[in-house]
C-alpha positions, 0 to 999 in steps of 0.5 A: 330826048337825044343828047350828045356831049362833046368835051375838050380839055380838062376834066372840069369840062367833062364834068360840066358837059355831063351836067348840062346834058342831064338838064336838057328838056325832055324830047329835045335833041341837042349836041353840047360842045364844051370848048377848050382854049388852053392852046390854039390847037385846042381851039382848032379841035373844038371847031373841028368837033362842032363841024363833025357833030353837025355832019353826023347829027344834022337834025340836032341843035348845037350848043357851044360853051366853055372857055373858047366860046367865052373868049370868042363867042362870035366866031363860034356862033358863025359856024354852020349848025351852031344854035346857041353860044353860052358863056361859062358864067351862064352855062349851068344856070337853071334858066339856061333852056329858057333862053332863046337865040344864039346869045342869051341875055346874061344872067343877073349879076353874071351869077353862076348857077347850081346844077340840077335844080340846086339853090343858087347862092349869091356872095359878095366878091372882094370888089363888091361885085356879085359873084356866084357860087355854083353847086359842084358838077359831076360826070360819070365815066363808063357807066359811072364807075369813075366820076368827076366832082368839081370842088372849085372853078376859076383861077386867081393867078396870071401865068403869062401863057394862059388865057383860062383865067380870062375865061373862067374868072376868079377862083371860087370854091363850092360849099363843102356840103354840096361837094359831099352831096355830089359825091354821095349821088355819084356813089349812089349811081354806082361810082367806085372812084371819085376824082376831084377836079377844078381849074386850080383845086389846090386853091380851094377854100380851107385847103385841099388836104382839109377838104379831102380829110372832111370828105373821107370822114363824111363818106365812108363808102368812098374807097378810091379818091383821086385828085386832078392836076395840082399846083405843087407850091400850094400842096398843104400840110393836111394833104401831105398827111393824107399821102402818108397815111390814107390808103383811100387816096390814090397815089398818083399826083399830076403836077402843073410844073410847066418847065424845069428852068428857073428863068423860064418859070419866072417869065411864065410867072409861075410861083415855084422854082425848079428846086421847089418842084424837085423837093415837093416830089421828094417829099411826096415819095418819102411820104408814100413810096409807091406814089407816081408823078405826072406833069404838064410841061410846055416846050418852046416857051418864048425866049427859051434857049437850048440850055433852058430846054435841056433843063426841062428835059432833065426835070423828067428824071429829077422829078421821076415823071412817068406820065407827062403831058407835053404841050408845044408853046402856043401863043394865046391872044391877049396874053403877055407871053404872046408879046414876048420874042417867040422861038422858031416854030420848027424848034418848038416842035422839035423840043416838044418831040424830044420831051415826048420821046424821053417821057415815053421811054421813062414811062415804058421803063416804069411799066416794065418795073411793075411786072411781077408786082401786085397792084390794086386795080379798078375795072372801068369797062371792057376788062380795062382799068387802072391801078391806084398809081394810075397804070393802065391794066387789062384783065381778061374776063373782068367786069366793069366795077370789079376791084381787087388786087391784081398780079401784073404778068406782062406789058403790051405796048402802053398797057399792062396785063394782069390776073386777079391775085 
């Protein structure tokens, strides 16, 4: 069996692609492309990745899945070299490899399926339809030193710029026992850090903080627990308690903020205000002083004025953001934002560039401030790893899986260098 997995977009995609790859029948040669539809650029990159895969591995069959494939399957089926296109609701079904043709018949009830042979569970949705509860998926990264474990999928919110809810469906949480067992399997494989991921993990049933408390209590071998992107308005009290008192929870929190202007946030149909975002960051940092903040920000949202754009620029300082993902607004088909008055593309690009430049300056100052300090570091591969607060660290001679306190001695570009303390 020869399998290549190519993932674009979120960490959940990486987790799913690895799980699909593990399920490929013996002796078959496949390339798995898990697509992203968060922006038009992501869709373009997906098409580019498919063509490159076909060129580099012409003998391999290509399966395309993910959000872009869910939203426009015919377009991807038409790309030269593509063997099958499978929607999000079918891609982890145990019978996936029994299906034939580019468009397999939908699984009964549009059920999600358990990965790796786990039992498929059925549940009644609020509208009486049958929905599936899929076992969590995990992806080892760099020989499984870091592993992603999904705790939920789908989203119940309808942000005006986003099409992911159309591709992923309603929010569904995975059973605690399945999440716990997936983490145990990854630790057995050698994982030293677990990253909980999903589409909207703060919407997990019972609360994300409560889930983390239960997982940390159930699995004492779990020494580094990290969280993927969080909706700031949904952070629960239990999670704030963990931030304040649980050293195994890594102190870097990436927030889905999107904008720093209240009118833009309202038109995005976000559920937090600018003041609430700032207050959330203040509370995180009050609970744990070494916490660092990352954020997603969109530049050039429809109707955005220069004053509104400056408010988002100021948010970098007001929320002490040291890791910013900047997206120039991209009008996605069949979304309300695509029908709003658009900002000129040259202005969108210029505002995105300005945000990136300011974010880069802030990040450099933050990295410089860490020189001379001691940080807990996990080496993920080739002498490279991350501190607990997610600073990239290089330690000469360190081996994959090494973990300990490191003294930061210098910065080289966007990376710190260190010696074991």
